[in-house]
ROVOSE-856956 format. One line per 2 residues: number of its first residue (from 0); for each residue x, y, z of N, C-alpha, C, CB. Coordinates in Angstrom, 1 decimal, padded with zeros to 4 digits. Glycine has a CB too. Layout:
N
NUM) X/Y/Z/X/Y/Z/X/Y/Z/X/Y/Z; ... .
//
This chain:
98
0) 134.9/083.2/016.6/135.3/084.2/015.7/136.7/084.9/015.9/134.2/085.1/015.7; 137.9/084.4/016.7/139.6/084.5/016.4/139.6/083.4/015.1/140.8/083.9/018.0 .
2) 138.9/081.8/015.2/139.5/081.1/013.8/138.9/081.4/012.7/139.5/079.7/013.8; 137.8/082.1/012.4/137.5/082.8/011.8/138.4/084.4/011.5/136.3/082.7/012.3 .
4) 138.8/084.7/011.8/140.0/086.1/011.6/141.4/085.7/011.4/140.2/087.1/013.2; 141.6/084.5/012.3/142.7/084.0/012.0/143.3/083.4/010.3/142.6/082.9/013.0 .
6) 141.8/083.1/009.9/141.7/081.7/008.6/142.1/082.5/007.8/140.2/080.9/008.1; 140.6/084.1/008.1/141.1/084.9/006.8/142.4/085.7/006.8/140.0/085.8/006.5 .
8) 143.0/085.9/008.1/144.7/086.2/007.7/145.8/085.6/007.3/145.3/086.7/008.5; 145.6/084.6/007.8/146.6/083.6/006.6/146.4/083.6/005.5/146.6/082.3/006.6 .
10) 144.7/083.6/005.3/144.7/083.6/003.7/145.7/084.5/002.6/143.2/084.0/003.3; 145.2/086.5/003.7/145.8/087.3/002.7/147.2/087.2/003.2/145.2/088.8/002.6 .
12) 148.2/086.9/004.2/149.5/086.2/004.6/150.0/086.0/003.1/149.4/084.7/005.6; 149.3/084.6/002.4/149.4/083.5/001.5/149.4/084.4/000.5/148.2/082.2/001.5 .
14) 148.4/085.0/000.1/148.3/085.3/-000.9/149.3/086.5/-001.4/147.0/085.5/-000.9; 149.7/087.3/-000.7/150.3/088.8/-000.5/152.0/087.9/-000.5/149.7/090.1/001.4 .
16) 152.3/086.6/000.0/153.6/085.8/-000.4/153.9/085.6/-001.8/153.5/084.5/000.2; 152.8/084.9/-002.2/152.6/084.6/-003.4/153.3/085.9/-004.8/151.0/084.3/-003.4 .
18) 152.2/086.6/-004.7/153.0/088.6/-005.3/154.3/088.5/-005.1/152.6/090.2/-004.3; 154.4/087.9/-004.2/156.1/088.5/-003.7/156.9/087.9/-004.8/156.8/088.0/-002.0 .
20) 156.2/086.8/-005.2/157.8/086.2/-005.9/157.3/087.0/-007.2/158.2/084.2/-006.2; 156.8/087.3/-007.2/156.5/087.5/-009.0/156.2/089.4/-009.2/154.5/086.1/-009.8 .
22) 157.6/090.0/-008.2/157.8/091.3/-008.2/158.0/092.5/-009.7/159.0/091.1/-007.5; 157.5/092.5/-009.7/157.6/093.6/-011.3/158.2/094.9/-010.7/155.7/094.3/-012.3 .
24) 158.1/096.2/-008.8/158.2/096.5/-009.2/159.8/097.2/-008.3/157.1/096.6/-009.6; 159.9/098.1/-008.5/161.2/098.2/-007.8/161.2/099.0/-006.1/162.3/099.1/-008.9 .
26) 162.4/098.9/-005.6/162.3/098.9/-003.8/161.0/100.7/-004.1/164.8/099.4/-002.4; 162.4/102.1/-004.7/161.7/102.9/-004.1/160.4/103.0/-005.1/162.5/104.3/-003.8 .
28) 159.6/102.2/-006.2/158.4/102.7/-006.8/157.7/101.9/-005.7/158.0/102.5/-008.5; 158.0/101.0/-005.0/157.3/100.8/-004.0/156.3/101.4/-003.2/157.9/100.6/-003.5 .
30) 158.0/102.3/-002.2/157.6/102.7/-001.2/156.5/104.2/-001.3/159.0/103.0/-000.5; 157.0/104.6/-002.3/156.2/106.1/-003.1/154.9/105.3/-003.2/156.9/106.7/-005.0 .
32) 154.3/104.3/-004.0/153.0/104.3/-003.9/152.1/103.8/-002.8/152.6/103.8/-004.9; 153.7/103.1/-001.2/152.9/103.3/-000.4/152.4/104.3/000.3/153.2/102.8/000.2 .
34) 153.2/105.0/000.4/153.1/106.7/001.1/152.2/107.4/000.3/154.6/107.7/001.0; 151.6/107.2/-001.3/150.4/108.1/-001.8/149.5/107.4/-001.4/150.2/108.4/-003.3 .
36) 149.4/105.8/-001.4/148.4/104.5/-001.3/147.8/105.2/-000.1/149.2/102.8/-001.1; 148.4/106.0/001.0/148.0/105.5/002.7/147.8/107.9/002.6/150.3/104.2/004.5 .
38) 148.2/108.0/002.3/148.2/109.4/001.9/146.5/109.7/001.5/149.3/109.6/000.4; 146.2/109.8/000.4/145.4/109.6/-000.7/143.5/108.5/000.1/146.8/108.5/-002.0 .
40) 144.1/107.0/001.1/143.0/106.6/002.5/142.5/108.2/003.0/144.1/105.6/004.1; 143.9/108.1/003.6/143.6/109.1/004.9/143.2/110.4/004.3/145.1/109.4/006.0 .
42) 143.5/110.8/003.7/142.8/112.3/002.7/141.2/111.6/002.8/143.5/112.5/000.5; 141.1/110.4/002.4/139.5/110.5/001.6/138.7/109.8/003.1/139.3/109.1/-000.3 .
44) 139.1/109.5/004.3/138.5/109.1/005.0/138.2/110.5/006.0/139.0/107.9/005.3; 138.9/111.0/005.5/138.7/112.9/006.2/137.7/113.0/005.7/139.7/114.5/005.7 .
46) 137.0/113.4/005.0/136.2/113.8/003.6/135.4/112.4/003.3/137.3/114.3/002.2; 134.9/111.8/004.3/133.7/111.1/003.8/132.7/111.1/003.9/133.6/110.3/003.9 .
48) 131.9/112.3/005.1/131.0/112.2/005.0/130.4/113.7/004.1/130.6/111.7/006.3; 131.8/114.7/003.7/131.2/115.7/003.0/131.3/114.9/001.4/132.1/117.5/003.3 .
50) 131.8/114.1/000.8/131.6/114.2/-000.5/131.7/112.3/-000.4/132.9/115.4/-001.4; 130.7/111.5/-000.4/130.7/110.5/000.0/131.2/109.6/-001.3/129.4/110.4/000.8 .
52) 130.8/110.2/-002.3/131.1/109.2/-003.8/132.9/109.9/-003.9/129.6/109.9/-005.7; 133.1/110.5/-003.7/134.8/111.2/-004.1/135.1/110.3/-003.1/135.4/113.1/-003.9 .
54) 134.9/110.1/-001.7/135.7/109.9/-001.0/136.0/107.8/-001.2/135.2/110.8/000.5; 134.7/107.4/-001.3/134.7/105.7/-002.1/135.6/105.6/-002.4/134.0/105.2/-003.2 .
56) 135.5/106.6/-004.4/136.7/106.3/-005.4/138.1/106.8/-004.5/136.6/107.4/-007.1; 138.2/107.3/-003.3/139.9/107.5/-003.1/139.9/106.7/-002.4/140.7/108.6/-002.6 .
58) 139.5/106.1/-001.8/139.2/105.0/-000.9/139.8/104.0/-001.5/137.8/104.7/-000.5; 139.3/103.3/-002.6/139.2/102.2/-003.6/140.6/103.0/-004.3/137.5/102.0/-004.6 .
60) 141.2/103.8/-004.8/142.1/104.0/-005.5/143.7/103.6/-004.2/141.8/105.6/-006.3; 143.0/104.6/-003.4/144.1/104.5/-002.7/144.9/103.1/-001.7/143.8/105.7/-002.0 .
62) 143.5/102.3/-001.6/143.8/100.9/-001.1/144.3/100.2/-002.5/142.3/100.0/-000.2; 144.3/099.8/-003.6/144.9/099.7/-004.4/146.7/099.5/-004.4/144.3/100.5/-004.9 .
64) 146.8/101.4/-004.5/147.8/101.5/-004.1/148.9/101.3/-003.5/147.7/101.8/-004.0; 147.7/100.9/-001.9/148.7/100.4/-000.9/149.3/099.2/-001.0/148.4/100.4/000.3 .
66) 147.8/098.2/-001.9/148.5/096.8/-002.1/149.1/096.6/-003.3/147.7/095.8/-002.0; 149.7/097.0/-003.8/150.6/097.1/-005.5/152.4/097.5/-004.4/149.7/099.3/-007.0 .
68) 152.1/098.7/-003.6/153.1/098.9/-003.2/153.7/097.7/-001.9/152.9/100.3/-002.8; 152.5/096.9/-000.7/153.1/095.7/-000.4/153.3/094.4/-001.0/152.7/095.5/000.4 .
70) 152.7/094.5/-002.0/153.4/093.0/-002.7/154.4/093.6/-004.0/151.8/091.7/-003.5; 154.3/095.1/-004.6/155.7/094.8/-005.4/155.1/094.0/-006.4/157.1/094.0/-004.5 .
72) 153.5/094.2/-007.1/153.0/093.4/-007.8/152.1/093.9/-008.4/152.8/092.5/-007.4; 152.2/094.9/-009.9/151.2/095.3/-011.1/151.4/094.5/-012.2/151.3/096.7/-011.7 .
74) 149.8/094.2/-012.0/149.3/093.4/-013.6/149.3/095.1/-014.3/146.9/092.1/-013.6; 149.5/096.2/-014.0/149.6/096.9/-015.4/151.0/097.2/-016.3/149.0/098.2/-015.1 .
76) 151.6/097.7/-015.1/153.1/096.8/-015.6/153.3/095.8/-015.9/154.0/096.7/-015.0; 152.4/094.3/-015.6/153.2/093.8/-016.6/152.2/094.2/-017.9/153.6/092.2/-016.3 .
78) 151.5/093.7/-017.8/150.9/094.8/-019.6/151.9/095.1/-020.0/150.2/096.4/-019.6; 152.0/096.2/-019.6/152.7/097.6/-020.8/154.2/097.4/-021.8/153.2/099.3/-019.5 .
80) 154.8/096.2/-019.9/155.8/096.0/-020.3/155.8/094.7/-021.7/156.4/095.8/-019.1; 154.8/093.4/-021.3/154.7/092.9/-022.2/154.3/093.3/-024.3/154.1/092.5/-021.4 .
82) 153.8/094.6/-023.8/153.6/095.3/-025.1/154.6/095.8/-025.4/152.7/096.1/-025.1; 155.4/095.7/-024.4/157.2/096.9/-025.2/158.3/095.8/-025.6/158.3/098.2/-023.6 .
84) 157.2/094.1/-025.2/158.4/093.0/-025.3/158.8/093.4/-026.9/157.9/091.0/-024.8; 157.6/093.0/-027.7/157.5/093.3/-028.9/158.1/094.6/-030.0/156.4/093.2/-028.8 .
86) 159.1/094.1/-031.2/159.5/094.9/-031.6/158.5/096.3/-032.9/160.5/094.0/-032.0; 159.0/097.6/-032.2/157.6/098.1/-033.0/158.3/099.7/-033.7/156.0/098.5/-031.7 .
88) 157.7/098.9/-035.0/158.1/100.0/-035.8/157.4/101.6/-036.0/158.1/099.3/-037.0; 158.2/102.7/-036.3/157.1/103.9/-036.7/157.8/104.2/-038.1/157.0/105.4/-035.4 .
90) 157.0/105.1/-038.3/156.9/105.1/-039.5/156.4/106.6/-039.3/156.1/103.9/-040.2; 157.1/107.8/-039.7/156.8/108.7/-039.5/156.9/109.8/-041.8/158.0/109.0/-038.1 .
92) 155.6/110.2/-041.3/155.3/111.0/-042.8/155.1/112.3/-041.8/153.6/110.5/-043.9; 156.1/113.2/-042.7/156.2/114.7/-042.3/155.5/115.3/-044.1/158.3/115.4/-041.8 .
94) 154.6/116.4/-043.6/154.2/116.9/-044.4/154.5/118.6/-044.6/153.1/116.5/-044.4; 154.9/118.9/-045.8/155.7/120.2/-046.1/154.2/120.8/-046.9/157.4/119.8/-047.2 .
96) 153.6/122.0/-046.3/152.8/122.4/-047.1/153.8/124.3/-047.2/151.0/122.1/-046.2; 153.8/124.8/-048.9/154.3/125.8/-048.6/152.7/127.2/-049.3/156.1/125.7/-049.5 .
//
């Protein structure tokens, strides 16, 4: 049982190290993400038996925030940065009514 646990832990560590190579989140954003995710996980665990569905969503979102903060990698931020790299032309139309 201990070897399975060590193997699983080593896989998680290697995945986190791989994600750290492609960091796209700053230090302050990472700290805020870990703090808010941990707070959300704690509050969700507290109300797990009163509101199970709401708590499960809170646990999932909090876990994602903690993972995002620990690894320093966000796929959503990568997509948004990729979208804003292209040149965007904004055309503004104004209509005046008298």
